[in-house]
C-alpha positions in Angstrom: 32.3 3.3 40.3 29.2 3.3 38.6 29.2 6.4 36.1 32.2 6.6 33.9 32.6 10.1 32.2 32.4 10.2 28.4 35.6 12.1 28.1 37.5 9.4 29.8 35.8 6.4 27.7 36.8 8.9 24.6 40.5 9.2 25.7 40.8 5.5 26.3 39.3 4.5 22.8 41.8 7.2 21.0 44.7 5.4 23.1 43.4 2.0 22.0 43.0 3.0 18.5 46.5 4.5 18.3 47.9 1.2 19.9 45.9 -0.8 17.2 47.7 1.4 14.4 51.1 -0.2 15.5 50.4 -3.5 13.7 52.5 -4.0 10.7 54.6 -1.0 11.0 58.4 -0.9 11.2 61.1 1.4 11.4 60.3 5.3 11.5 56.7 4.6 10.8 56.6 2.4 14.1 58.7 4.9 16.1 56.3 7.8 15.3 53.1 5.7 15.8 54.5 4.5 19.2 55.0 8.2 20.3 51.5 8.9 19.3 50.2 5.9 21.3 52.3 6.9 24.2 50.9 10.3 24.1 47.4 9.0 24.1 48.0 6.8 27.1 49.7 9.4 29.0 46.5 11.7 28.3 44.1 9.2 29.5 46.2 8.2 32.7 46.4 11.9 33.5 42.7 12.4 33.0 41.9 9.3 35.2 44.1 10.6 38.0 42.4 13.8 37.9 39.0 12.4 37.9 39.9 10.1 40.7 41.3 12.8 42.7 38.3 15.1 42.2 35.9 12.3 43.2 37.7 10.8 45.9 38.0 7.4 44.1 40.9 5.1 43.7 42.8 5.7 40.5 43.1 2.0 40.0 39.2 1.4 40.3 38.4 4.5 37.8 41.0 3.0 35.2 39.3 -0.4 35.5 35.8 1.2 35.2 37.1 3.1 31.9 38.5 0.0 30.6 35.3 -2.0 31.2 33.2 0.6 29.7 35.3 0.7 26.6 35.4 -3.1 26.3 31.7 -3.2 26.5 30.9 -0.6 24.0 33.2 -1.7 21.2 35.1 -4.6 19.6 38.9 -4.3 20.1 40.4 -1.9 17.3 43.4 -4.4 16.9 40.9 -6.8 15.5 39.3 -4.7 12.8 
């Protein structure tokens, strides 16, 4: 899969940013952030599935291409 749509990259970055925000949280703050991360993750997975269906691609291949594009374009937000 050569071209990864920008919208998929943006959704994946958002999900990773939400995951990174879990660090150091406890209790209710952790639970609320976990919900935000899950919602962002579900949004990216739905977009990947829709893109794969529209292009006749494998969802797994689309997901791997998205993750690779995000990894190659920025540092891990959990490290910041």
